[in-house]
N, C-alpha and C positions, 0 to 999 in steps of 0.2 A: 591263436596269437592274440594277445591282451593288447588292443589298440589305445586303450585308455593309458596304459603304462608308456606305450611307445610315444603317445603324444606328450606325456609327462617329460620324457627322455629328451625329446626335441626342444621343449620349452626351457629345460634347464640348460642345454647346449646353446641355445640362442642366447641366453641371458650372460652366460659365459663371454660371448663376443663383445658384448658392450662393456665389460668390466676390465678387459686387459688394458696394458699401457697404451696400446694403439686402438683405437676405437674402430670397429668395422664400419666401412661406409655403407649406406643403406643401398645403393645400387651401383652397378657398374659405371653407369654414365657419370656419377658423382665422383667415382674413382678416377675415372679418365679427365674430368674437369679439373680435380685437383691436381693431375699431372701436368695439365696444360697450364693451369695457372702457376704452378710452381717452377715452370720452365724444365720440367723433367720429362717432356713428351717423348723423349728419345728412351725411356725406360720402359717403353710398351711391352718388348720381347720379355724382359726380365718380370715385368708384371703379369704377362700371360703365363709365364712358368709357374709364377706362385699362386696364380688362380687355379690352374690346373692341379697343382699339388694339394692345395685346400680342397678341392672338389674331391680327389683320390682320398685324403685322410678322412673327409666326411662320409664318402661312401663306405670306407672301413669301418669307420665306427658305428654306422648305422647296421652294417652287416654283422658286427659283433654284437649289438643290441640285440637285434632280431633273432640271433641265433641263441643268446642268453634268455629270451623270452619264450623261445619255443622248445628249448631241450627238455623241458618236463612233460611236452605234450604227447 
C-alpha cells in the first residue's frame, strides 16, 4: 500500500472539515463546552449519535480508499 497517498488522502479529508458551513470543533471537549454554553447540554444523546455516525462514515471512507490503493497490488 502506498502510505504517502493514504496520508495525502487524510490531509485532503481533514481540510474539507474546516471548509464546511459548520466548522468541525478541534476536540470533543470543545464541542461539549459549546453545548453547555449554549444551553443545549440536553442534546448529549443526539450529539453522541451524530459523532458515532461520523466515525462510521470516516471508517467507511478509509476502507474504500485503502481498497482503491491496494487493488492493483
